[in-house]
C-alpha positions in Angstrom: -122.0 -87.6 3.5 -120.2 -83.6 4.0 -117.3 -85.3 6.0 -116.9 -87.4 2.5 -117.5 -84.9 0.6 -114.9 -83.1 2.5 -112.2 -85.9 2.0 -112.9 -86.4 -1.9 -112.0 -82.1 -1.9 -108.7 -82.2 -0.3 -108.2 -85.8 -2.8 -108.5 -83.4 -6.0 -106.4 -80.6 -4.6 -103.8 -82.8 -3.8 -103.7 -84.0 -7.2 -104.2 -80.8 -9.0 -101.0 -79.7 -7.5 -99.0 -83.0 -8.5 -95.8 -82.6 -10.0 -96.2 -83.8 -13.9 -92.8 -84.3 -16.4 -92.5 -85.4 -19.7 -95.6 -87.6 -21.5 -96.5 -88.2 -17.8 -100.7 -88.2 -18.6 -102.4 -85.7 -15.7 -106.0 -85.8 -15.9 -107.6 -82.3 -15.2 -111.0 -81.2 -14.0 -112.3 -78.1 -16.2 -108.2 -76.2 -16.9 -109.1 -72.1 -16.4 -107.0 -71.9 -20.2 -104.8 -68.9 -19.8 -101.7 -69.0 -22.1 -99.9 -65.0 -21.7 -96.0 -65.6 -20.8 -96.2 -63.1 -18.6 -98.8 -64.5 -15.9 -95.5 -67.4 -15.2 -92.6 -66.2 -13.5 -91.1 -68.5 -15.6 -89.5 -66.9 -18.8 -88.0 -68.2 -21.8 -84.8 -66.2 -21.2 -84.4 -68.1 -17.6 -85.2 -71.5 -19.6 -82.5 -70.8 -22.6 -79.9 -69.8 -20.0 -80.2 -72.7 -17.7 -80.1 -75.1 -20.7 -77.0 -73.7 -22.0 -75.6 -74.2 -18.7 -76.1 -77.8 -18.6 -74.8 -78.0 -21.7 -71.8 -76.1 -21.5 -70.9 -78.9 -18.8 -71.5 -81.3 -21.2 -68.9 -80.0 -23.3 -72.1 -79.1 -25.8 -72.3 -75.5 -28.1 -75.4 -72.7 -26.6 -78.6 -73.6 -28.1 -80.4 -70.2 -30.0 -83.5 -69.3 -29.5 -85.4 -69.9 -32.6 -89.3 -68.0 -33.0 -90.2 -71.1 -34.9 -89.7 -73.6 -32.1 -91.2 -70.5 -29.7 -94.4 -70.9 -32.1 -94.3 -74.1 -32.2 -94.1 -74.6 -28.7 -96.7 -72.2 -27.2 -99.0 -74.2 -29.8 -98.6 -77.5 -28.1 -98.5 -75.9 -24.6 -102.2 -74.6 -25.1 -103.3 -78.0 -26.7 -101.9 -78.8 -23.2 -103.9 -76.9 -21.6 -107.2 -77.0 -23.1 -107.0 -80.9 -23.5 -106.2 -80.9 -18.9 -102.9 -83.5 -19.3 -99.7 -84.0 -20.7 -98.8 -85.9 -23.8 -96.2 -86.4 -26.5 -97.4 -85.9 -30.4 -96.4 -85.2 -33.8 -97.8 -82.7 -35.1 -95.9 -80.0 -34.5 -92.8 -81.7 -36.4 -95.4 -80.8 -39.9 -94.9 -76.3 -39.3 -90.7 -77.1 -39.2 -88.6 -78.6 -43.0 -88.2 -82.1 -43.7 -85.5 -84.1 -42.2 -85.0 -81.9 -39.5 -83.6 -83.2 -35.8 -87.0 -82.6 -33.4 -86.7 -83.4 -29.8 -89.6 -82.1 -27.3 -89.4 -81.8 -23.2 -93.0 -81.1 -21.7 -93.4 -80.1 -17.7 -95.8 -78.5 -15.6 -96.6 -77.8 -11.8 -92.9 -76.5 -11.0 -92.8 -72.6 -9.6 -89.4 -71.2 -11.1 -87.4 -72.4 -14.2 -84.7 -73.8 -12.1 -87.2 -75.9 -11.2 -88.2 -77.3 -14.5 -84.6 -77.8 -15.4 -84.1 -79.7 -12.3 -86.6 -82.3 -13.1 -85.8 -82.8 -16.6 -82.9 -83.3 -15.9 -83.5 -86.0 -13.3 -85.3 -87.4 -16.1 -82.5 -89.8 -18.7 -84.6 -89.2 -21.8 -85.1 -85.4 -21.2 -81.4 -84.9 -20.5 -80.7 -86.3 -23.3 -82.6 -83.5 -25.2 -80.9 -80.8 -23.4 -77.6 -82.5 -24.3 -77.8 -83.7 -27.5 -74.7 -82.5 -29.7 -77.1 -82.4 -33.1 -79.2 -79.7 -31.7 -78.8 -76.0 -32.4 -81.9 -74.3 -31.7 -84.5 -74.4 -29.0 -87.8 -73.2 -28.5 -90.5 -73.1 -25.4 -93.7 -72.4 -24.6 -95.0 -71.4 -21.2 -99.0 -71.3 -20.2 -101.1 -72.2 -17.4 -104.1 -73.9 -16.1 -105.9 -74.3 -12.8 -105.4 -77.6 -12.3 -101.9 -78.4 -14.3 -100.2 -75.2 -12.5 -97.4 -73.5 -14.9 -96.7 -76.0 -18.3 -93.6 -75.5 -19.9 -92.8 -76.8 -23.8 -89.4 -77.2 -24.9 -89.1 -77.9 -28.5 -85.3 -78.7 -29.9 -84.0 -78.8 -33.6 -81.2 -78.7 -35.8 -80.1 -76.3 -38.4 -79.5 -77.3 -42.1 -77.8 -75.5 -44.4 -79.8 -76.0 -47.8 -83.8 -77.0 -48.1 -83.4 -80.6 -49.4 -80.1 -81.9 -47.7 -79.0 -85.3 -49.8 -76.2 -87.1 -47.8 -77.1 -89.6 -45.4 -75.6 -89.8 -41.8 -75.9 -93.4 -40.9 -74.4 -95.3 -37.5 -73.4 -98.4 -38.5 -74.8 -101.2 -36.8 -72.0 -103.2 -36.8 -69.0 -101.1 -35.5 -71.5 -98.3 -34.1 -69.7 -95.8 -37.0 -70.9 -93.0 -38.4 -70.8 -93.2 -41.6 -72.7 -90.8 -44.7 -73.4 -91.9 -48.3 -73.4 -89.8 -50.6 -75.7 -89.9 -53.8 -74.7 -92.5 -56.5 -72.6 -94.2 -53.6 -73.4 -98.1 -53.7 -75.4 -98.6 -50.3 -76.8 -95.1 -50.9 -80.5 -96.5 -52.2 -80.9 -98.7 -49.5 -79.9 -96.8 -46.6 -82.7 -95.6 -44.2 -81.7 -92.5 -41.9 -83.1 -92.9 -38.4 -82.8 -90.2 -36.0 -83.8 -92.4 -33.2 -80.5 -94.0 -33.5 -78.4 -90.9 -33.7 -78.6 -90.3 -37.9 -79.1 -87.4 -39.6 -78.8 -85.7 -42.9 -76.5 -83.2 -44.2 -76.4 -80.8 -47.0 -72.4 -81.5 -48.0 -70.3 -83.2 -47.3 -67.6 -80.9 -45.2 -70.6 -80.5 -43.1 -70.7 -84.6 -42.3 -67.3 -84.6 -42.0 -67.0 -81.8 -39.6 -69.5 -83.5 -37.3 -67.2 -86.5 -37.2 -68.5 -88.7 -40.1 -66.7 -90.5 -42.5 -67.6 -91.5 -46.2 -68.6 -94.9 -47.4 -65.8 -96.9 -48.8 -68.0 -98.3 -51.4 
């Protein structure tokens, strides 16, 4: 029995150090929660530098560190530690203005910032968030748990120049063209904005045009 008990302990240690990424769910036993960033060698500043380095290599503008996103990412990180597993959720989006485009990357168990970024870049969906040209802001949450190791949350968002954007950026289902609709246009009311398709809201026609969208012909 002692021999079997020892095998079980070794198996649990192996599970505890397994690297988690994105929406992979890792159940942990009684995580020791600690949300002090300074307890980890991973810093927001280093994660920002590495994120923007990747964006620069793909011709994208650098992201700016945003305190609101830092706060939502830290809260998400604390929730992961409390739950003992990595899992995406929608609650944090409610703390941001409506009609913003948002994204989330999760990771755990990586020993350094460069390993975290490398892990995300190895995943197409996480890499897509990092180089998404629509995002302009980013925030990070970093915390630790006994079984999960260091947990890192990355939240993305875009910047809006007005409180309530009304211009709808639509991707044509027929041609793939980026077409915007303003109030009063023929198809405005029936046009829906789906961020998952790359669609977005704009505050002015100039913003839409500068982003590469053209006005509908009707």
